[in-house]
C-alpha positions as CSV (number, residue, x, y, z in Angstrom):
1,M,-2.6,12.7,-2.1
2,K,-2.2,8.9,-3.0
3,H,-0.8,7.0,-0.1
4,Y,1.2,3.3,-0.5
5,V,1.3,0.4,2.0
6,Y,4.7,-1.5,0.6
7,I,6.4,-4.2,1.4
8,I,10.6,-4.0,1.7
9,T,13.1,-6.8,1.6
10,N,16.6,-7.4,1.2
11,K,16.8,-10.7,-0.6
12,S,14.3,-12.8,-2.5
13,K,12.4,-14.4,0.1
14,G,14.1,-12.8,2.8
15,V,13.1,-10.3,5.9
16,L,9.8,-9.0,5.1
17,Y,9.1,-5.1,5.8
18,I,5.6,-3.7,5.6
19,G,5.2,0.3,5.7
20,E,2.6,3.1,5.1
21,T,4.1,6.7,3.0
22,G,3.3,9.1,1.6
23,G,5.9,9.7,-0.5
24,L,7.0,6.1,-2.1
25,K,9.9,7.1,-4.1
26,K,11.2,9.1,-1.2
27,R,10.5,6.8,1.3
28,I,12.5,3.9,-0.6
29,Y,15.4,5.9,-1.8
30,Q,15.5,6.9,2.4
31,H,15.0,2.9,2.9
32,K,18.8,2.9,0.1
33,N,20.6,4.9,1.7
34,K,19.6,4.1,5.4
35,V,19.0,8.0,6.6
36,H,18.1,6.4,9.4
37,P,20.6,3.7,10.8
38,T,18.9,2.6,13.4
39,T,15.8,1.8,12.3
40,F,14.8,-1.9,11.6
41,S,14.7,-1.8,7.8
42,A,18.3,0.1,8.2
43,I,19.7,-3.0,10.7
44,Y,18.2,-5.9,8.6
45,N,19.5,-3.7,5.1
46,L,15.9,-4.3,3.4
47,D,15.9,-1.7,0.6
48,M,14.3,-3.8,-2.0
49,L,10.7,-2.6,-2.9
50,I,8.7,-5.9,-3.7
51,Y,5.4,-4.9,-3.3
52,Y,3.1,-1.8,-3.5
53,E,-0.7,-0.7,-2.9
54,E,-2.0,2.5,-3.9
55,Y,-4.7,4.1,-1.9
56,N,-6.3,7.6,-2.0
57,S,-6.3,8.3,1.7
58,E,-3.5,7.9,4.3
59,V,-6.4,6.7,6.5
60,E,-7.2,3.5,4.0
61,A,-3.2,3.1,4.0
62,K,-2.7,2.6,7.3
63,L,-5.8,0.4,7.8
64,R,-4.2,-1.8,5.2
65,E,-0.9,-1.5,6.6
66,K,-2.0,-2.3,10.5
67,Q,-4.0,-5.6,8.9
68,M,-1.0,-6.8,6.7
69,K,1.3,-6.7,9.4
70,K,-0.9,-9.1,11.2
71,W,-0.8,-11.4,8.7
72,N,1.3,-15.2,8.8
73,R,4.4,-14.8,6.7
74,E,2.4,-17.2,4.1
75,W,-0.1,-14.6,3.2
76,K,2.6,-12.3,2.8
77,L,4.3,-14.7,0.4
78,E,1.0,-15.6,-1.5
79,L,0.3,-11.4,-2.0
80,I,3.8,-10.8,-3.0
81,E,4.0,-13.7,-5.8
82,K,0.6,-13.0,-7.2
83,A,1.9,-9.6,-8.1
84,N,5.6,-10.0,-8.2
85,P,6.2,-14.0,-9.0
86,D,10.0,-13.3,-9.9
87,W,10.7,-10.7,-7.1
88,K,11.7,-7.6,-9.4
89,Y,13.3,-4.5,-7.5
90,L,9.6,-2.4,-8.7
91,Y,11.8,0.7,-7.3
92,E,12.1,1.7,-11.2
93,E,8.5,1.4,-11.7
94,I,7.8,4.2,-9.2
């Protein structure tokens, strides 16, 4: 089963949230619809998928998520802008 590490935001260069999931489309749907209204992503209105990576195992994805969460903001912005320079919303592509 595929697993994903993803980054969502509320606007270009806004607040960033990094997560990991086994069902990317479902998870982004949950963010968009604020299924869990007291979470960080719901409070800051983070629902725009701007970056994701695919992994073959949950272990790999969780390790990458932990690694990325330790990065400084500049590194995260560089990663996003290399893959998605226009900060396009990627939900429709998955």
